[in-house]
N, C-alpha and C positions, 0 to 999 in steps of 0.2 A: 504493500500498500504505500503510494506518495505520499510525502509530507504535505502540507498545508499551506506552504508559503508561496506566493503569487509571483516571486521572482524565477520560478521554475518555468522555463518557457515552452519546453519541448521542442525547440526547433536546433538547438545545439546542444548536444549532452555535454561537452567539454565545459562551454560557458556555465551550465547549470552545476557542475562540478566545482568550476571554480567560485562561483557564489556563494554556494553552501560552504567551501573551506574557509571561505572570509569570515565566516561565523564561529568557527573554532576560537572558543576563547583561549586567550595568553594561557600557558601552563598546563594545556589540556592538549590529548590527541585522539586522534580517530582513526580508523582502519578503512582500506578501500571498500570492503564488502559492507560496511554500515554506510558508507556514502551511497554505493550501489542502490542498497535495499532502500534509501530513504528517497531516491529518486526511482523508484519504482521499477529498477533493472536489477533485480537481485543477483543474477549470474552474471553481472557484468563487470565484477571487481577489476578484471584485468583492463577493461576499457577506463576505470576510473585512474589506474595505475599510467596508461598513455597520456590521459588528460592531465595528470600530475607533471609527467616527463615534459611535456608541452608548456607547462605554467613557469617554467623558468625564466621566460623574456616578460612574465606580467609581475611587476613590483609588488603589488599588494595582495599576491595570493600568497599565505603562509604554508606553502607547501611540506616544509620541514614537519608540520604538524599531523600528517597523516603517513601512518605506518601499516605493516603487513598486521594480521589478526592476531599474531603473537607477540606483538610490540617489536619486531624485528625492523631496523632500519633499511629496509628491501629497495627502497629509492635513493640511497646516499650516492650512489655512482653519477646521478644526474645533477649533482651539485658541484660547484667549482670554487674551491677543490671539494671532495669528497666528504671531508672532515667538517664542512661547514654545517651539515645536517646535525651531527652530534653537538656541536658546539652551541648551535642555536637552541636545541632540546635543553642541553643542560643549562643555559641560561635561563630557561623556564621552569627549571625544577626538576628534570629528569634525571634519574640516576641510570647512566648506560653501561654495560658490561658486554663485551663480546658482540658489539653491534645490536644489541637488545637493551629496551627499557625495562629495567628491573622494577620499577614501580608502575609499570603499564596499567595495571587494574584501577590504582587511585587516580590516576592521570586520564583515565579512557572517558572519551566524551562521545555518546552515543545520540545521533540527530533523531533518531528514531522515537527516543525517550525525551530527550531535552526539548525538541522542536515541536512537540504535539501539544 
């Protein structure tokens, strides 16, 4: 079931992803799958990943706040340098070990709960 926010325009999936990512509060993270489910495309987590890869040129999209379902920094290779994702997350309170957020559960922000 898609979220109730009117910014979801259904004409450009990547733009919908970016608008949703802009809503992730500082100090919180979400997953590709949670974004896909919120947008009504539950099996499109990989496509959300592609949208995040393309977000590098968009200054106000906090792409570092989107990780995989286990809290792994799976998109860090798309940051320049790759360590930038980890550094940004640490500045927001993430404890990271072996490319994974140790305090993932306490930082997790689920748009399917938070935005309904």
